[in-house]
Residue, then its C-alpha position, 0 to 999 in steps of 0.5 A: m659444950g657444942k659451942r666450945v668444940l666449934a670454937v676450938l675447931v675454928v681456931t685450929a683451922a685458922g692456924v692451919i689455913g691462915p698462913v696460906f691466906a696471909e697478906g704479903d707486901p707487894e712492894q717488898g715482893r717487887v724488890l724480891a721478884r726483880t732479884n730472884c724471879a725476873h730472869c725467867h718470869g719477867v720483871d712483871g711476871n709476864a714471861r716470854s716463853t720459848s719452845f726450848q724453855p716454857v716459863p709460866m706467866l705469874a702476872g695476875q695469878p691469885a696469890v693463894y695459888l702462887i703461894q701454894e705452888m711455891r710451897n709445892y716446889l719446896a716440898g718436892a710435890r711439884d717437879d722443877s723442870s727449870k734449868n739447873a733446878a733454878m726455881t727450887r734454888a731461888l725458893e730455898e733462899m726465900s723466907d715464908q714472908d718473902i714467898l707471901d710478898v712475891a705472891a702479892f706482887f705478882a697477883a697485883q700485876k696485869r697480864y699483857 
């Protein structure tokens, strides 16, 4: 009986946690990032911030972190201080797979 309960818990946890750790396609992410992210974050995620508009560097960040933060923007759990809420608007046009792909791309980039 105890093994059955443990198996159910593991399968349930995998269903909840699994999507956060799902693999994205960095090549597809590169295409999406150039279209949706490069204007602010740079083509490789090495943003060049100014004192007027600080922009986070995404290059080399763990994909899990990037995925979670993009989801936080969409859920309103992270404040969007970008000009005209550009971050949230860009994410609203992306599917969950797009988010995984973009995260995989930026995670694979080297910081300058």
